N, CA, C and O of each residue as an XYZ file, in Angstrom:
560
protein
N      95.373     73.341     93.747
C      93.828     74.467     94.141
C      93.800     75.125     94.934
O      94.959     75.368     95.270
N      92.832     75.834     95.755
C      92.384     76.864     96.152
C      92.188     76.382     97.659
O      92.080     77.031     98.699
N      92.182     75.410     97.480
C      92.067     74.337     99.251
C      92.366     75.440    100.480
O      91.556     75.936    101.264
N      93.660     75.627    100.383
C      94.723     76.025    101.212
C      94.091     77.253    101.542
O      94.235     77.289    102.764
N      93.252     78.663    101.087
C      93.276     79.308    101.096
C      91.388     78.861    102.335
O      90.902     79.737    103.050
N      90.945     77.838    102.258
C      89.806     78.164    103.495
C      91.013     77.908    104.879
O      90.198     77.963    105.800
N      91.836     77.766    105.302
C      92.494     77.985    106.279
C      92.754     79.453    106.459
O      93.859     79.588    106.985
N      92.289     80.369    106.277
C      92.700     81.706    106.183
C      91.192     82.358    105.093
O      91.281     82.812    103.953
N      90.063     82.210    105.834
C      89.106     82.859    105.245
C      88.403     84.125    106.244
O      88.414     84.224    107.471
N      87.878     84.914    105.335
C      87.033     86.651    104.838
C      87.526     86.757    106.337
O      88.523     87.442    106.565
N      86.688     85.924    107.666
C      86.829     86.552    108.849
C      88.124     86.883    109.646
O      88.441     87.742    110.469
N      88.780     85.751    108.998
C      90.595     86.096    109.492
C      90.744     87.481    109.735
O      90.830     88.226    110.712
N      90.744     87.604    107.911
C      91.049     88.468    107.369
C      90.156     90.367    107.982
O      90.488     91.483    107.580
N      89.377     90.123    108.699
C      88.734     91.062    109.018
C      89.023     91.284    110.650
O      89.034     92.295    111.352
N      89.251     89.864    110.927
C      90.019     89.929    112.562
C      90.799     90.806    112.774
O      90.654     91.672    113.637
N      92.298     90.635    111.555
C      93.652     91.400    111.933
C      93.374     92.587    111.338
O      93.943     93.554    111.845
N      92.533     92.836    110.239
C      91.687     94.351    110.622
C      91.909     95.180    111.597
O      92.662     96.121    111.846
N      90.633     94.296    112.339
C      90.195     94.903    113.212
C      91.504     95.463    114.722
O      91.594     96.450    115.451
N      92.187     94.333    114.570
C      93.653     94.425    115.672
C      94.644     95.452    115.341
O      95.172     96.327    116.027
N      94.743     95.165    114.286
C      95.268     96.110    113.821
C      95.101     97.425    113.511
O      96.114     98.079    113.262
N      93.738     98.094    113.465
C      93.163     99.078    113.645
C      93.114     99.988    115.391
O      93.048    101.189    115.651
N      93.200     98.466    116.514
C      93.671     98.640    117.855
C      95.158     98.974    118.101
O      95.569     99.491    119.139
N      95.801     98.684    117.216
C      97.203     99.003    117.163
C      97.569    100.339    116.812
O      98.118    101.176    117.528
N      97.212    100.433    115.668
C      98.133    101.758    115.049
C      96.641    102.830    114.548
O      97.016    103.789    113.874
N      95.252    102.793    114.754
C      94.531    103.752    114.712
C      94.189    103.559    113.442
O      93.521    104.544    113.126
N      94.292    102.740    112.427
C      93.805    103.447    111.042
C      92.843    102.005    110.267
O      93.291    100.937    110.685
N      91.954    101.871    109.512
C      91.875    100.948    108.442
C      92.657    100.221    108.114
O      93.403    100.155    109.091
N      93.257     99.211    106.934
C      94.133     99.006    106.573
C      93.609     97.773    105.755
O      94.295     96.856    105.303
N      92.132     97.955    105.650
C      91.298     96.349    104.984
C      92.316     95.986    103.396
O      92.983     94.976    103.169
N      92.146     97.004    102.652
C      92.649     96.981    101.196
C      94.217     96.393    101.521
O      94.533     95.275    101.113
N      94.882     96.983    102.057
C      96.278     96.926    102.407
C      96.351     95.117    102.763
O      97.089     94.408    102.079
N      95.388     94.448    104.044
C      95.018     93.379    104.075
C      94.982     92.340    102.625
O      95.922     91.825    102.020
N      93.598     92.286    102.383
C      92.962     91.728    101.421
C      94.147     91.906    100.107
O      94.689     90.818     99.916
N      94.601     92.843     99.301
C      95.602     92.798     98.731
C      97.169     91.950     98.575
O      97.732     91.232     97.748
N      97.374     92.388     99.577
C      98.722     91.574    100.207
C      98.118     89.531    100.218
O      98.710     88.456    100.113
N      97.139     89.828    100.347
C      96.947     88.238    101.137
C      96.769     87.697     99.381
O      96.944     86.522     99.056
N      96.464     88.601     98.568
C      95.677     87.453     97.583
C      96.810     88.308     96.575
O      96.267     88.401     95.475
N      97.606     88.690     96.553
C      98.526     88.856     95.753
C     100.009     87.567     95.296
O     100.562     87.052     94.324
N     100.050     87.613     97.164
C     101.110     86.279     97.534
C     100.006     85.260     97.266
O     100.689     84.237     97.311
N      99.201     84.990     97.106
C      98.052     83.890     96.853
C      98.494     83.201     95.381
O      98.751     82.056     95.008
N      98.447     84.305     94.856
C      98.153     84.410     93.074
C      99.847     83.724     92.788
O     100.192     82.643     92.311
N     100.718     84.991     93.362
C     102.064     84.404     93.065
C     102.621     83.074     93.193
O     103.350     82.500     92.384
N     102.087     82.553     94.574
C     102.183     81.041     94.998
C     102.038     80.020     94.433
O     102.790     79.058     94.279
N     100.099     80.422     93.809
C     100.239     79.075     92.896
C     100.786     79.606     91.676
O     100.639     78.534     91.089
N     101.239     80.267     90.886
C     101.859     80.752     90.019
C     103.321     79.798     89.939
O     103.727     79.022     89.074
N     103.772     80.141     90.969
C     104.781     79.147     91.764
C     104.529     77.879     91.565
O     104.939     77.381     90.516
N     103.914     77.191     92.366
C     103.030     75.475     92.545
C     103.073     74.899     90.431
O     103.524     73.936     89.811
N     102.555     75.781     90.180
C     101.968     75.172     88.637
C     103.681     75.270     87.894
O     103.638     74.500     86.934
N     104.911     75.815     87.965
C     105.827     75.954     87.301
C     106.870     74.407     88.033
O     107.516     73.599     87.366
N     106.702     74.437     89.544
C     107.049     73.589     90.440
C     106.833     72.402     89.663
O     107.594     71.916     88.826
N     105.194     71.803     90.207
C     104.908     70.607     89.483
C     105.167     70.507     88.070
O     105.209     69.381     87.573
N     105.331     71.436     87.416
C     105.864     70.978     85.668
C     107.496     70.534     85.601
O     107.952     69.606     84.934
N     108.329     71.554     86.571
C     109.413     70.790     86.813
C     109.471     69.345     87.381
O     110.031     68.453     86.744
N     109.045     69.183     88.260
C     108.788     67.658     89.326
C     108.435     67.085     88.373
O     109.314     66.327     87.964
N     107.397     67.073     87.703
C     106.899     65.496     86.940
C     107.823     65.735     85.424
O     107.406     64.832     84.699
N     108.485     66.240     84.930
C     108.767     66.264     83.713
C     110.495     65.800     84.304
O     111.379     65.379     83.558
N     110.641     66.032     85.898
C     111.907     65.232     85.841
C     111.504     63.977     86.190
O     112.229     62.997     86.016
N     110.177     63.903     86.772
C     109.860     62.062     86.637
C     109.725     61.590     85.875
O     109.151     60.517     86.062
N     110.002     61.837     84.792
C     109.372     61.258     83.330
C     108.200     61.137     82.850
O     107.689     60.068     82.517
N     107.531     62.575     82.759
C     106.134     62.275     82.675
C     105.790     63.275     81.079
O     105.990     64.463     80.823
N     105.178     62.096     80.220
C     104.845     61.584     79.187
C     103.601     62.800     78.778
O     102.600     62.679     79.484
N     103.538     63.864     77.814
C     102.249     64.243     77.617
C     101.533     63.118     76.712
O     102.147     62.344     75.977
N     100.120     63.153     76.886
C      99.792     62.282     75.759
C      99.733     60.749     75.629
O      99.509     60.087     74.616
N     100.028     60.268     77.095
C     100.066     58.940     77.158
C      99.243     58.594     78.192
O      98.968     59.154     79.253
N      98.824     57.336     77.572
C      97.459     57.011     78.668
C      98.538     56.026     79.707
O      97.751     55.574     80.538
N      99.797     55.541     80.020
C      99.559     54.927     81.275
C     101.372     55.694     81.209
O     102.165     55.629     80.269
N     101.598     56.529     82.882
C     102.756     56.967     83.274
C     103.595     56.170     84.104
O     103.046     55.283     84.758
N     104.732     56.313     84.189
C     105.808     55.370     84.782
C     105.212     54.990     85.884
O     103.986     55.063     85.969
N     105.949     54.544     86.863
C     105.525     54.137     88.387
C     105.880     55.475     88.844
O     105.096     56.021     89.620
N     106.997     56.123     88.466
C     107.838     57.486     89.025
C     107.172     58.162     88.874
O     106.990     58.839     89.887
N     106.440     58.507     87.854
C     105.702     59.651     87.767
C     104.225     59.341     89.252
O     103.971     60.006     90.257
N     103.612     58.114     88.722
C     102.522     57.960     89.675
C     102.761     58.683     91.057
O     101.961     59.507     91.503
N     103.783     58.357     91.622
C     104.508     57.795     92.086
C     104.042     59.584     93.396
O     103.572     59.837     94.506
N     104.632     60.297     92.144
C     105.479     61.884     92.400
C     103.583     62.121     92.437
O     103.084     62.454     93.512
N     102.804     61.945     91.376
C     101.432     62.201     91.427
C     100.575     62.478     92.696
O      99.709     63.338     92.856
N     101.339     60.903     94.131
C     100.629     60.541     94.516
C     101.285     61.504     95.416
O     100.455     62.009     96.172
N     102.473     61.932     95.598
C     102.516     63.038     96.790
C     102.116     64.364     96.245
O     101.571     65.139     97.031
N     102.250     64.625     95.385
C     102.100     65.705     94.645
C     100.552     66.623     95.651
O     100.310     67.610     96.345
N      99.893     65.375     95.034
C      98.789     65.509     94.725
C      97.867     65.135     96.274
O      96.753     65.634     96.436
N      98.462     64.259     97.286
C      97.876     63.926     98.754
C      98.832     64.029     99.781
O      98.569     64.809    100.696
N      99.728     63.496     99.811
C     100.872     63.748    100.861
C     101.108     65.190    101.589
O     101.145     65.512    102.777
N     101.271     66.019    100.210
C     102.111     67.164    100.446
C     100.767     68.121    100.738
O     100.950     68.949    101.630
N      99.592     68.125    100.184
C      98.945     68.537    100.513
C      97.684     68.178    102.346
O      96.813     68.831    102.922
N      98.056     67.413    102.472
C      97.874     66.527    103.469
C      99.053     67.012    105.124
O      98.771     67.163    106.313
N     100.024     67.084    104.541
C     101.031     67.577    105.541
C     100.110     68.957    105.561
O      99.279     69.082    106.461
N     100.347     70.509    104.055
C     100.191     70.977    104.800
C      98.797     71.743    105.468
O      98.736     72.703    106.236
N      97.824     71.002    104.919
C      96.486     70.980    106.077
C      96.860     71.194    107.834
O      96.779     72.121    108.639
N      97.329     69.676    107.861
C      97.687     69.285    109.204
C      98.543     70.682    109.917
O      98.147     71.219    110.952
N      99.414     71.002    109.373
C     100.482     71.687    109.856
C      99.698     73.008    109.992
O     100.065     73.571    111.023
N      98.563     73.853    109.204
C      97.875     75.203    109.314
C      96.667     75.101    110.228
O      96.268     76.024    110.939
N      95.814     73.216    110.096
C      95.538     73.337    111.847
C      96.138     73.201    113.163
O      95.607     73.124    114.271
N      97.578     73.185    112.742
C      98.554     73.247    114.696
C      98.731     74.885    114.716
O      99.005     75.567    115.704
N      98.570     75.203    113.770
C      98.855     76.499    113.940
C      97.563     77.586    113.982
O      97.748     78.765    114.283
N      96.943     77.334    113.824
C      95.565     77.574    113.664
C      94.871     77.300    114.922
O      93.711     77.706    114.852
N      95.178     76.708    116.153
C      95.458     76.313    117.428
C      96.240     77.285    118.858
O      96.476     77.183    120.062
N      96.370     78.048    117.920
C      97.361     79.112    118.575
C      96.867     80.367    117.977
O      97.514     81.357    118.318
N      95.987     80.552    117.258
C      95.052     81.983    117.218
C      94.670     82.615    117.910
O      93.699     82.023    118.382
N      94.761     83.445    118.321
C      94.517     84.452    119.909
C      92.821     84.959    119.365
O      91.832     84.850    120.091
N      92.804     85.392    118.259
C      91.653     86.290    118.333
C      90.163     85.356    118.051
O      89.531     85.228    117.002
N      89.932     84.855    119.244
C      88.724     84.605    119.490
C      87.094     85.393    119.653
O      87.090     86.571    120.011
N      85.767     84.700    119.380
C      85.380     85.663    119.844
C      84.985     86.669    120.517
O      84.113     87.455    120.147
N      85.953     86.740    122.149
C      85.425     87.111    122.893
C      86.734     88.525    123.212
O      86.636     89.619    123.769
N      87.960     87.754    122.494
C      89.037     88.783    122.167
C      89.102     89.537    121.068
O      89.976     90.394    120.930
N      88.181     89.294    120.174
C      87.448     90.560    119.231
C      86.531     91.431    119.778
O      86.463     92.594    119.381
N      85.836     91.008    120.625
C      84.707     92.037    121.280
C      85.610     92.979    122.172
O      85.346     94.168    122.347
N      86.888     92.223    122.812
C      87.843     93.320    123.745
C      88.128     94.199    122.818
O      87.917     95.403    122.962
N      88.727     93.578    121.586
C      89.430     94.894    120.800
C      88.732     95.780    120.070
O      89.179     96.897    119.809
N      87.163     95.205    119.540
C      86.181     96.335    119.313
C      85.625     97.135    120.064
O      85.084     98.133    119.588
N      85.626     96.922    121.224
C      85.747     97.954    122.501
C      86.923     98.837    122.805
O      86.833     99.928    123.367
N      88.063     98.260    122.375
C      89.221     98.997    123.231
C      89.224    100.175    121.835
O      89.346    101.390    121.994
N      89.065     99.508    120.524
C      88.675    100.468    119.677
C      88.113    101.825    119.882
O      88.855    102.711    119.459
N      87.173    102.166    120.334
C      85.963    102.671    120.679
C      86.938    103.617    121.834
O      87.403    104.721    121.554
N      87.128    102.897    123.208
C      87.803    103.591    124.206
C      89.023    104.736    123.279
O      89.215    105.943    123.133
N      89.527    103.613    122.897
C      90.765    105.244    122.297
C      90.599    106.076    121.774
O      91.296    107.088    121.715
N      89.240    105.749    121.067
C      88.658    107.092    119.776
C      88.081    107.872    120.334
O      87.535    108.815    119.761
N      88.047    107.644    121.862
C      87.431    108.743    123.038
C      88.294    109.041    123.814
O      87.743    109.513    124.809
N      89.522    109.031    123.942
C      90.835    109.361    124.712
C      90.948    108.555    125.854
O      91.146    108.993    126.988
N      90.839    107.555    125.595
C      90.782    106.937    127.139
C      92.248    105.662    126.579
O      92.315    105.096    125.488
N      92.989    105.569    127.457
C      93.861    104.530    127.198
C      93.392    102.536    127.551
O      92.382    102.183    128.161
N      93.873    102.103    127.284
C      93.311    100.572    126.778
C      94.641     99.611    126.986
O      95.699    100.059    126.544
N      94.652     98.462    127.559
C      95.004     97.649    127.618
C      94.744     96.197    125.980
O      93.681     95.816    125.489
N      95.702     95.923    125.734
C      95.820     95.254    124.529
C      94.995     93.736    124.849
O      95.368     93.034    125.789
N      94.007     93.387    124.085
C      93.383     91.862    124.868
C      94.517     90.620    124.405
O      94.677     89.528    124.948
N      95.187     91.155    123.289
C      96.019     89.771    123.138
C      97.382     90.140    123.769
O      97.320     89.173    124.528
N      98.490     90.678    124.084
C      99.439     91.284    124.590
C      99.543     91.785    126.045
O     100.511     92.006    126.773
N      97.880     91.912    126.256
C      98.379     92.493    128.032
C      98.991     94.223    128.380
O      99.060     94.859    129.432
N      99.344     94.544    127.027
C     100.314     95.889    127.059
C      99.406     96.619    126.843
O      98.538     96.308    126.027
N      99.382     97.724    127.495
C      98.754     99.362    128.253
C      98.990     99.875    127.049
O     100.149    100.070    126.684
N      97.686    100.232    126.083
C      97.893    101.366    124.678
C      97.623    102.640    125.027
O      96.869    102.617    126.000
N      97.940    103.989    124.619
C      97.562    105.024    124.989
C      96.439    105.844    124.114
O      96.620    105.579    122.925
N      95.728    106.431    124.232
C      94.274    107.234    123.226
C      94.960    107.267    121.850
O      96.135    107.620    121.754
N      94.356    106.965    120.971
C      94.478    107.566    119.164
C      95.093    108.753    119.263
O      94.408    109.529    119.929
N      95.977    109.166    118.926
C      96.336    110.969    118.677
C      95.309    111.352    117.996
O      94.677    110.925    117.030
N      95.245    112.697    119.046
C      93.853    113.447    117.823
C      93.786    113.498    116.463
O      92.790    113.964    115.911
N      94.878    113.007    115.748
C      94.499    113.128    114.033
C      94.007    112.408    113.571
O      93.581    112.443    112.417
N      93.906    111.353    114.508
C      93.367    110.080    114.122
C      91.921    109.885    113.964
O      91.292    109.419    113.014
N      91.351    110.549    115.610
C      90.162    110.990    115.976
C      89.306    111.446    114.531
O      88.380    110.738    114.134
N      89.642    112.473    113.925
C      88.834    113.289    113.231
C      87.941    111.945    111.967
O      88.208    110.887    111.397
N      86.603    113.109    112.137
C      85.869    112.177    111.408
C      85.315    110.828    112.222
O      84.298    110.351    111.720
N      85.727    110.278    113.167
C      85.407    108.994    113.912
C      83.989    109.038    114.594
O      83.583    108.070    115.237
């Protein structure tokens, strides 16, 4: 299913877009959203094929009321153990996600300051960032 996407909610895409704007001076929501969506669809297609290959190798027989013990075992692994392991891995990774509410407030303030020609400190890395080039300040 699409349950794995619950670990990358739309709010995180917006957070990353803001942080990217701080670093590069341009908004690229379309790039981020289309990349994530395309990768998600490609991965889902791969999983459908992989599921079929694994179940066929395990001896799955379409239309059978009862499958072999090998098939039942693989169904448990594919639909229980692997998703639990992936969710646990994603949760562990999220523990290190640096863009919390206070950092994002700092990111948005730093974007405004850079637009107004000021140097700022990157709230995540601590590195100094120069003002945006004047060509990026047009229309802001």
